[in-house]
N, C-alpha and C positions, 0 to 999 in steps of 0.2 A: 371509446373508453368513457363510459358514462360517469365514472367516479372523478374525472378531471373537470373542475370548474375554473373558468377563465374569463376575464373581461374581453380579451381578444382571442378570436378563433385561431389566429396564426401561432399564438403561444402554445395552445393545446396541440396543434399539428407538430410544432417543433419538439415538444416533449415526447409525443408518440414516436417520432423519428429517432430521438435519442435513446428511448427505451429499446427500440428494435436494433439500433447500432450496438448498444451495450451487450445485449443478448447474443447477437451475431458474433461479436468479438470473443465472447466467452465460450460459446458452443460451436461456432462455425456456421457456415451457410449451406451445408449440404442438404438438410432436410427442413424446408420452409414450414411444413405442417407442424413438425415437432417444435420449431421455434415459436410459432404462433400459440401452440398449446402451452408452452412454458410461460409465455407472456401472460396468458390468461391466468395461470397459476400464481404468478407474481401479483396480478391485480386482485386476486381473491384475498391475498394477505393485506391489501391496502384498504383502509377504511375510507380515505378521501385524499385527494390531491387538490389543494387550493392554490391557484396562481393569482397572486395579489398585484395590485397597482404598485409601481416602484415607490411612490411617495409614502406608502404605508410601512415600508421596510427599511428605508434609507438611514434611519437613526443609529443603527448598530455600527460599531467601529470595526468589527470583524467582517471582512467581505463575504466569508462563507456563511456566517450566520445571517448577514444582511440579505444575501441572495436566496438562501434556502435552509431548511432544517427538516428533520424527520424525527418522530417520536413513537416508541412502542407503547401502545395502550394496554390497559389491564387485561383485555380480552385477547392480547397477542397480535392484534392487527396494528397496522402502521398508519399514522397520520402524517401527511407530508404538506409542507408549506413552501412555496417557491415564488420568487419574484418574477413578474412578467416584464414585457418590454414597454408597456404603457407608461409614458412619461420618463422612460429610461434614456439617458444621454450617453451612456458609456458604450464600450465595445460589445457587440453581440456575442463574441467568443466567451466573454465572462459568463453570460447567461447559459450558453451551451455547456460550458465546463461544469457549472454548478448543477445543472439538470443531470448531467452524466454522473457527477460525483455522488449526488444523493441516490441515484439509481444503483450505483455500485455498492453503496452501503446496504441498500435494501436487498440486493442480490445475495450479499453475504448473510444477512439475517435469514432470508428464506431458505437458502441451501443449508446453512448451519443448523437450522431448527428442524429440517427434514432429514436429509442424508446424515448430517453431522450429529444428530441427536442420539445416535446409537453408540457413540463412543464416549468413554470416560476413563480417567486414570487416577490412581492415588500416588501422590508425590510427597517427598519430604519438604517440610516448611520449618527449618530450624530444628528444634527438638520435637516438634509435632508433625502430623501429616495432614494433607488436605486432598479432597477429591476435586479433580479438574474436569470441566466440561467445555464443549464448544459453544461459542456465543458471538454471533455477528462478526465473524472474521477474526476473532481473538479468543482468549480463554477466560473463563470465570471460575474462581475457586469457591468452595463451599464456606470458606471463612470470610467471603465478601470481597476478596481482592479481584480486580480486573487486570489481566495480564496480556500485554501485546497490542494494546489499542493504538499506540502511536504508529507502529509499523503497518498495521492494517489500514489506518487512516491515510498514511502516506501512499500506500499502494492504490487506494481508491482515487487519490488526487492525481497520481501519475497516469493511471488508466483513463481518467477523465480528460487529460491533456491529449492522450493518444486519440481518443474519440474526436475531440475538437479539431485537431490537426488533420485527421483523415477526412473530416467534413469539408476542408478547404481544397481537397484533391490530392493532398500529399499521401504517399504510401509510407505511413509512419507506424512503427511497431515498438513493442515494449523494449526490445533489446537495443533500439536506437539510443536509449539513455546511457548505454555503455560506450557508445561511439561518438555521440554529438555533445557539444557543450551547450546546454540550455541556459538562456539568460533569465534574469528575474522578470523581465518584461514578458518573455514567452510563457513563463511558468506561473507567475502570480501566486506563488506557493507560500503559505503562512509560516513555513519553516524552511525557507529557501536556503539559508546558510548551512542547514544540516543535510542537504541533498547528497553531498559526497559520501556521507555516512550511510544514507539509505541505499545508494548504489552499491556500496561495499556490502551491506547486509544482504541485499537481494543476490548479488554476485556470488556470495559464499555458498549459495544453495544450487548453483548451476551445474548441469551435467552435459550440456550440449553447447556447441559453438554458437556464435551470434547470428548465424544464418538459419537457425532452426525454425524460426517463426515464418520466414519467407517460404520455406518448403511447405509448412502447414497451410499458409494462406493460399498457396498455389493449388492445394488440394481441397480448399474450402473448409479447412479445419479451424478450430479455435484454441483458446488458451488451455482448456481442460483436456485437449487431445494429447495422447502420448505420442512418442516418436521412437522408431526402432533404432537402437544405437549399435547393436551387434547381433548378427544372426536373427533370432526371433525375439530377442529381449527388448521389450518396450518399456520406457520409463517416461516420467514427466521431466521435461527439460529443467523446470525449476519448481520444486515441490512447494516452496513458500508461496509462489504466485498462484498455483492451481489449488492447493489445499487451504489457502486462506478463505476460499469460497466454499469448499465442501467440508473439510475436516482439519482444522488447525492442529488437532492433537497428533495427526500424522507428521506434521512438521516438528512438533515436540519430540515424538518418538525417534525421528531421524537424527535430530541434534543430540539427544541423550544417548543414542546408540554409539556415538563417536566421542562422547565426553563422559558424563555420568548421569545417573537418574536424578532428575530434579534440576539439572543444569539449565534447561531451556526456560523454565519458569523464573529462575533466578536471573538469567540473562535479560529476559523481556521486562521483568520488573525494574531492573536498573535502567534499561533503555527508556521505559516510560517515565521514570523519575527525572532523568536528565533532559529528556525532551520537554516535559512539563515545566521544568525550571527555566528552559529557554523561552517557551511560549509565554510564561507568566512574568518572568523577570528580565528576559533578554540576555541571560547569562549562559555562555557556552562552557560547559564543564569539559575542557580539553583533555585533562588527565583521564576523566571517566570514559570519554569516547575512545581515546587511544587504547586504554586497557581492554575495552570491549572489542575493538578492532583486532587486537592481537589474538583474542580468544576466537574470533570468527575466522581468522587466518589459519589458526591451528586446526579448527574444525574442518575448514575447506580442504586442506591438504591431507589430513588424516582420512577423511571420507573419500577423496578422489583417489588416493593411493590404494585404498581398500578395493574400490571398483576396478582399478587397473590390475591389482594383484589377483583378484578373483576372475579376471578375464572378461569383465562386464563392459569395459571400454578398451579401446586400442591405445597404443602408445602415442599415436598421432593426435587422438582426441585429448588425451591427458596433457600433452604439451600445448595444444591450442588453447584449452580452457585455462591452463595455468598461466599462459602468457596474458590472456585477457584479464584474469583476476589480478595479476601483478600490476597491470596498468591502472586498474581501478584503485588498487591499494596505494599505489604511488600518488595518484591524484588526490586521494583522501589525505595522505600524510602531508602533501604540499599545502593543501587548503588549510588543514588544521594547524600546521606550523605557523601560518600567517596569523591565525586566531591567537595562538600562544604568544607570539611576539606582541600583538596588539594588547593582549591582556597584561603582559609585563609592563608595557609602556604606560597603560592606564594606572596600574598599581604604583609605578614610579611617580607619576604626576600627582597622585593623591598624597603620597608621602611627602613630596616637595611642598605641596600646598599646605599640608598640616604643619610642617616646620615653619613655613613663612607666616602662617596664621598665628602660631605661638609667639613668634618674634614680634609681631605687630601688637 
């Protein structure tokens, strides 16, 4: 890959391996020729990948900015900057994760601008309307709003951890996040406290039990592959995971189908707002997250019952997925209940301090 420049050859080799790992997880490993052709297509969209000496990037306080970044240029190509291992004293897993994270974002850009470019919708925006198009794993409105960026970014980070853990020899899949308790040390996630909400969000779009990806892996399939759930009916296990890469509008259509037209844009706008509030100010809007969680729960059961009622899934599948979702929902409520208590204590402390200061 001639577009990769690096001080150390081993960093270039590592990045090439990560790119292949990402593409294989997304598309499967059945057709090596097709995978190589798609990697070539990705590289066609990239103008350059510069891997820098660690000392040139270590000043940033944000680990993901410090380790790497990507930028869409005026001509539509992508310029990538990554930190190498030269003079780096930290864990190699951090470098592996950020390489994978940047490549997941690039995969979203490439697929959304090719396959996803054929789709658009007009949705209500208060008293007016706006046209919505796919863009880099999320949605962009013609009024300038970007919608759903926080969930797409979280997905890229989760998948980057899947890649990194699999490189250690573990058989780790996306659904393991519903079954295992990941620690902050494992995840190194810039919105770690919000992970229970992200699990809930992703879980609300599930249609298959947690062993679905194991079956796909055994057949050499990837995240974009469908799975037969009844007779000849093939669906995506999780439309949010698959269509974030190809066509985020399909996720919007599915959500609006079981709520109302324009509901998804409203939902994702609110999620972006409260996520950004946390990232910028460290404030967790517990009431906002709980309200959205209830909406997701209503969507999940309305959609799932519709699939059952129409004979698209069996009663056993319905009960299994419901049980898994209820566990994720309970975990979310437990975690955010702690946040709520903590917030009340901090508010009480401030009131006491204000009273004491006035008396002094």
